[in-house]
ROMI-820900 format. One line per 5 residues: number of its first residue (from 1); their letters; for each residue x, y, z of C-alpha. Coordinates in steps of 0.001 Angstrom, whole numbers, plus 500000, padded with zeros to 6 digits. Last residue first. Layout:
# ROMI-820900
NUM = A = X Y Z | ...
***
This chain:
# ROMI-820900
86 = XXXXX = 385626 305361 722238 | 382432 307437 722590 | 384174 310711 721666 | 385446 309174 718418 | 381868 308293 717403
81 = XXXXX = 380677 311765 718390 | 383253 313543 716255 | 382908 311045 713398 | 379178 311745 713201 | 379870 315477 713059
76 = XXXXX = 382591 314978 710434 | 380087 312990 708315 | 378052 316198 707846 | 374364 315846 708547 | 371962 314676 705876
71 = XXXXX = 369027 317030 705250 | 365517 316614 706682 | 367018 314352 709338 | 365016 311251 710244 | 364336 310506 713900
66 = XXXXX = 363235 307054 715068 | 361643 307784 718422 | 361642 305718 721607 | 359574 307237 724413 | 358109 304039 725898
61 = XXXXX = 354759 304447 724135 | 356323 304138 720696 | 357453 306620 718082 | 357969 306462 714346 | 359236 308834 711659
56 = XXXXX = 359960 311627 714165 | 361032 314379 711794 | 364264 316350 711942 | 365760 319783 711294 | 369255 319896 712809
51 = XXXXX = 370055 322589 715372 | 372795 321962 715983 | 375879 321070 717988 | 375992 321544 721778 | 375207 317894 722528
46 = XXXXX = 373255 316861 719477 | 370578 319545 719188 | 367514 318394 717287 | 364961 320773 715786 | 361435 319389 715544
41 = XXXXX = 358798 317969 713213 | 356430 315365 714701 | 355773 317708 717634 | 356802 316625 721130 | 353948 316355 723642
36 = XXXXX = 354057 312554 723887 | 357755 312833 724723 | 357090 314538 728068 | 358595 311631 730022 | 362067 311889 728469
31 = XXXXX = 362859 310836 724911 | 365011 307912 723836 | 366136 308860 720362 | 367398 306788 717439 | 369244 308544 714662
26 = XXXXX = 368915 310031 711209 | 370233 310358 707674 | 373945 310965 708272 | 374033 308424 711088 | 373669 308438 714861
21 = XXXXX = 372647 305051 716266 | 372113 306649 719680 | 370748 309884 721127 | 369440 310260 724690 | 366823 312969 724604
16 = XXXXX = 365621 315976 726584 | 362315 317419 725356 | 361435 320986 724402 | 357773 321917 723922 | 355391 323968 721765
11 = XXXXX = 356958 324405 718325 | 359366 321543 718878 | 362867 321504 720341 | 364485 318107 720740 | 367474 318127 723072
6 = XXXXX = 370641 316099 723215 | 372594 313646 725305 | 375056 311321 723659 | 375155 307581 723151 | 377595 305636 720989
1 = X = 377225 301865 721172
***
């Protein structure tokens, strides 16, 4: 499974994230301990690439967030991170 570090930047707080299940329409995030403070809408940096406008469609108490991109990201970006994980 591909995992890469990233950062979620909201209007009031920035949160480190471990990104997995990256696809054109969204990804799964494991947010750090301040995840409860992250806004529903945020900018996601995937490694040093971004920002991508995203919404946290669902979140649980353990810091998992299902992020949905407001616009699909380019398949070349997904391919870059998939190839990097191999």
